[in-house]
C-alpha positions, 0 to 999 in steps of 0.5 A, spaced: 385 554 927 382 547 925 381 545 917 374 547 916 370 541 914 365 546 909 371 545 904 368 539 902 362 543 899 367 546 894 366 540 889 368 544 883 375 546 886 381 544 882 386 547 886 387 548 894 393 551 897 392 553 905 400 552 906 403 556 911 398 557 916 396 555 923 391 550 922 391 544 927 388 538 928 386 532 923 384 533 915 377 533 915 374 527 911 370 532 907 376 533 903 375 527 900 369 530 896 374 534 892 374 529 886 376 535 881 382 537 885 389 537 881 393 541 886 393 540 894 397 544 898 396 543 905 404 544 907 407 548 913 401 548 918 400 544 925 396 538 922 396 532 925 394 524 925 395 519 920 396 520 912 388 522 911 386 516 908 380 520 904 386 523 900 387 516 897 381 517 893 383 523 890 385 520 883 385 527 879 391 529 884 397 531 880 401 535 886 400 533 893 404 537 898 403 535 906 410 537 908 412 540 914 406 538 919 405 533 924 403 527 921 405 520 923 404 513 923 405 508 917 403 510 909 398 505 907 401 499 903 397 500 897 399 508 896 400 508 889 394 504 886 389 510 886 394 516 885 396 514 878 396 522 876 401 524 881 407 528 878 409 531 885 409 528 892 411 532 898 411 528 904 417 531 908 418 534 915 413 530 918 413 523 923 411 518 918 414 511 920 414 504 917 417 502 911 416 507 904 411 503 900 414 500 894 407 501 891 409 508 890 413 506 884 406 504 881 405 512 880 409 512 873 408 520 872 412 521 878 417 527 877 418 529 884 418 525 891 420 528 897 419 524 903 425 526 907 426 528 914 421 523 917 422 516 921 422 511 915 425 505 916 427 499 912 430 499 905 429 503 899 424 499 895 428 496 889 421 498 885 423 505 885 428 503 879 421 503 875 420 511 876 423 513 869 420 520 870 423 521 876 427 528 877 428 529 884 428 523 889 429 526 897 429 520 902 434 524 907 434 524 914 430 518 915 433 511 918 433 507 911 438 502 910 443 502 904 440 496 900 435 496 895 430 491 896 424 487 893 
């Protein structure tokens, strides 16, 4: 089925986990109303479209997993500017393309980043060297070059 738009009415929600279901289509914009959500896990469904832009405004997020879906397109170049509390970010197993945004390095709290099994191109941003709390960095199975670039 589809991701219910009424989920946006749960404005006190701190955790939303709907992984491993059979949801299809795009993530509704109403998810942007979940301003208190700390953990958002919508992985392993059949969700599609571009990275849901309303997620960029969920500044309380500490855990985000949208892995193993059918998302595609580029991530915004300002990816790391508002998600400053993220500790874990799972984007793997989609069809994201373009470059890996260097602004992800602005997320100084990041301990785990998995962006493997996508269609990313270009090089690994040299700014990732600033991720001093990172414990796991997964970028395998993309089309990334072997040079760090600024």
